N, C-alpha and C positions, 0 to 999 in steps of 0.2 A: 216836373216842377217849373217849367218856364211860364205855364200859364198862371200859375199863383205866385210868382217870384215877387211881384210888386208888393202883394199884400203880406207876404212873409217876411220881406225885407223891412217893412214898415213897423212890424212886431219886433223884429230883431234890433233894429235901431232904437227903438223906445225902451229896449231893456226887458221886454217880456219873453214869455214862453209860449210858443204855439204847438199844438199837437198837430202832427203831419202824417197823414196816411198816403202811401205812395204804393200803386200797383207794381209788383216786382215780376210777376210771372203769371201768365193766363194759359187755360187749356180750353179746349172746345169753343163754343161761342161766347166768349167772355165780352162784355159790352165796352170796355176801356182797355187800351193797349198798356204795355209796360211804360211807366214813367208818368201815367196820369196820377194826379195828386190832388188831396183835399186838405186845406188848411183850417184849423179851428183856433180862432183867436181867444185870447185871455177874456174877452167879454161874451164868448160864446157864439160869435158869428163865424160863418163859414164862407169859404171862397173855394172853388174847384169841384171836382167830382171824381169819385174812382169807380163808379158803376152806373153812371146815367141815372140814379135814384133808387137801384135796387137794393144796396145794402148800405147806404149812407148813413142810415140811423145807427146801425151797429158800429161803423167805423167811428162815428162822432162820438159814441159813449165810449169806446176804446181810447180814443184820443184824449179825452178828459182824464181817463184813469192814468194813461202814461205820463201825462203832465204831472198828475199829483204823486205818482210813484218814482217818477225819473227814469223808469226801465222801459226800453223799447219791446214791442211785441210784434211777432209775425203770426199772422192769422190767415186761415185758408176759408174761403166762402165759396160754397158751390155744392149744388146737389143734382139729383137727376132731373129729367124735364118733368117727369110725373109729379114730383112733390116740390118743384122749385118755388111754385107760388106762395106755398105756405112758409116758406123761409124768407122770401123776399127776392131771391135772385131769379127773375122770371125768365131770363134767356136759358137757364139750364146750364150756363158754363161754369167755369171754376177759375177763381183768381186768388193769388196770394197778396196780400196787403200788408205792408211794413208799416207799423205805426211807431213814431218816435216823437220825443220832445226836442224842439229846436229853439235854441237861445244862443246868445253870445258866448256862453259857457259851453254848450255841447257842439256847436258849429262856428267856431271862431273865424273860419276862412269864407264864411258866405258872402259878405260883401265884395270880396276879390272875385269869387266865383259868379256873382251877378253881374260884375263890371265885364268879365271875361264873355259872358253871354251876351250882355248888351253891346258890346262892341265886335261881336260874332268871332271871338277868338275861340278856337277849339279848345274844351275842357271836359273832362270827365270826373265824376264823383263816384268813388268806389267805396260801399258801405258793407261792412260785414253785418249780415241779417240773420245768420244762424251759425252757431259754434258750440261745441261741447262744454267750453269754459265761458260761462255767461259774461265774464269781463270783457271778453272780446267783441261781444254783440254791440253794435253802434260805433265801433272804432271806424274810421274812414281815411281815405287817401285822396289827394286831389292830383289827378293826373292830366299833365299837359304833353304836348309833342316834344317839348325840350326840357321837360323836368317833371318831378313828383314832389309832394308835400305831404306830411303826415306820415303815419305807420299804423298797421294793423296788430302789431305785437312781435313780429320777427322779421330779420332781413329775408329770410328764405320766402316767407309768404309775401313780404312787400315786392320783391322782385318778379315773382310770378304774377301777382295781381297787375302790377305795373305793365309787364310786357303784354298781358292780354288784354287790359283796359285800352292800351294804345292801339291794339288792332281794332277793337270795337269802335273806338273814336275816329279812327281813320275811315271806317265804312259808315260812319253815322249811326251806329246801332246801339241800342240799349239792351240789357239782359242780364241773367243770372250766370255767375260762373261758380263751378264746384271744385273744391279742393279737398285734400286731407287736411287735418287740424292744424298743421304746420305749414301749409301751402304746398303739400306735395301734389305733383301733377296726377298721380293715381291715388284714388281714394276718396272717401266721403267723409263729411263732418262739418266742413264749412262751405257755406254759401256766401257769395259776395254779389251784391246788386251793383251794376255799374249803368250809371246814368250820364249817357254821352250828350253833351251839348255841342253840336258842330254847327257850323254856318248853315243858313237855310240853302236847300238845294236851289239849283239856278234853272231858269227857264230862258232860253234865248229864241226870241220870236223874230223871224227874218222877214221883212216885207211890210212896209207901212200902209197896210190897207185896212178897210172897215173891219175885216174879220179879225185882223191882228189886234185892234183895240179889245174886241170880246174875248179873245184868247189871253190876251194879258190880264184882263179883269179875273179871269177864272184862274189863271196862275197864280195871281197874289192871293186870291180867295184860298186857294189850296196850300198857301204858304211858301211858295216859291219866290225867289228873288228874280224879278223880271227885267230882262233887258230887251227892248225894241230895236232894232238895227235895220238901217235902209240906206242906200246911196244917195237918195233924193232927199235934200234938206228941206225942201218946201212941204214934203209929206211927214218927215220924221220930226216932230215937234212934240214937246211936253204938253202942249195944249190938246192935242188930238189922243194922247197916252197918259191920261193923268194917273193910272194906277201903276204904271210901270216905274220901277225903282231907276231904270236909266234909259235914255233915248239917245243912241249913238247914230251919227251920220258917217258911214263908211261903206265901202264894198263889203258885202256880207262874208266872202271867203277871206278877205284880208282881216276883218274883225276877229273872225273865228281863229285864224293863225295866231293873232296877237294874244288871244286867251289862252291856246295851247301852250304858246311861248311862256306865259306868265303862270302855268300850271294851275289854271283857274277852271278847267274842265275835269269833272270826275264821273264816276258811276252813278251818281244821282241827277246828273245833268240832262234836261230834255231839251231837244233841238226841234223848233216847229218852222218848217220852211214853208211861206205862204207866197212866195213871190210868183210861183209858176210862170217865170221868163227864164229861159235856157242861160242867158248871158249872166243871170244873177244865180240861179239855183244848180246848175251843173257844177261849176268850180266849187261851190259851197258844199254840195253833197258829197262830191269827190273827196273832199277833205274830211268831212264829218263821218262818213262810212267807213273810213279807215283808221278811226281812233280807236286805241285798244280798249278805253273804258268810256262809255256814255251810256245814260240810262234809256234814252229813246231818241230816235231820228224818225221825224215824219214830215211828209211833204204834201201839199195841198194841189189838185188839179182834177180834171177829168180823166176817165179811162184812157182817151186818146193822148192827153198829155202825159199821163203816166207812162203809157207805151213809148212815146218819143223820148221821154227822159231816160228811160232805162237803156234804150238804145245809145243815146248821147253818152251815157255813164259807162257803158260797155267800150264805147270807142275811146274814152278816156282812160281805159285800162282797168276798170274795176271788176274784180272776179264776181261770180255767181254767189259766192258765200258772202261777200261784202253787200251785194245788191239785196240778199236776204234779209239784211238788218233794217231795210228801209220800209216804213210803214206808209204806203201810198196806194189810193188815196187815204189821206189821213183822217182817222176818226172811226167811231163804230157806226153802225147802220142803225139810226134810231129816227130816221126819216126827217132829220134836221134840214131846214131850208134858210132860216135868217142867220145872220152873223152870230147872234146869240145863242140860237140852238146848235149852230156849227161848233161853236166854242165849247158847249157842254158835250158835244160828241167827242171832240178831241180829248177833253179832260177826261172823260169816261175810258177812253181807249189807254190813256197814260196810267189811270188807276187799276184798269184791269191787267195790264203787262206788269205792273209794280206787284200786285198781289196775287196774280196768278187766277183772276176770275175768268168766267167763260162768257160773259155778255149777254146769257139768258136772263129771261124774266125769273124773279126768285120764286114765284107762285107755280112756275112750270117745272121746278127742279126739287130734288130731295137732297138732304145732306147738309152739311155745315154751310152757314151763312158767310163767316168770316174766313179768309185765307191767310197762309203764311206768306211772309215776303217773298218774291220770287226774283226781284232785281238786285 
């Protein structure tokens, strides 16, 4: 919903009703992930996408129908690869799309949720998308770390959904939860889609060199909140790093420690150490590699620099298990030479580790194109 929030909010504030289709679950090589949304405005205009073009027409027609009827619908799109083109889902994947009418009446909390998302305050929207009693479908709860709003129909179901939704929110994950009709942990009948809107993941780039500017640009492109840190004020400037959200002048290990103390590092955080200077990167990596939760730690340097760095880290007391968490030399082998090409190489490695890819050319391998999240 984040990608179409501005368009949806404009319709909501004007007192209109939008037909909104949201991908809630995918199987095989589905083109868009859970949470991808498409908004059909009262004038028929469209924002967003649920399939990259494959089934947009069918979802558009269903969105018009649910606005007219006022009843949400859950529809599955997906066929085998052999006949996918005839139906329109050319990738051969399967996706469940929940289509609902959204207005001030059906979603009175939308403005508050939008404000949370804009201010990067964690919030999750839990919506009943399937239930034996049709009256439950479309009911929703707003789940925040410190409280919940709304109800799906019973205290038992509310408690179960709130607990599980908080877990998804803490991990920054969006997905479908399954319960018995009254929220029983065992059983089937009720499906709840939890759309988590957590703050953007962080990318910490240490070393204000020309490669860092390119890495910061790639990080911003991928949706990270990027911080560039260097102890040298003459190099660490906003002018040199216009795409970074923050440029910090501080010793790298001291800044990282301040972020750890502020509980600002989590399992989605990626750390790119580009200094390749022992006085900066050894104390920084000694701290980073001991973090219980961090998504990625990579360091730039030649093979010789890497061997020297490992020896210095061992002398600093790091174990082999801790050293195994280090990606060094950073990046994938794609033949990169320029700072921009190297940044693509680094971004590719981060994506590969997140989703479990192998780094091979797709034309040379068989099987699924898309992978499940691994980090």
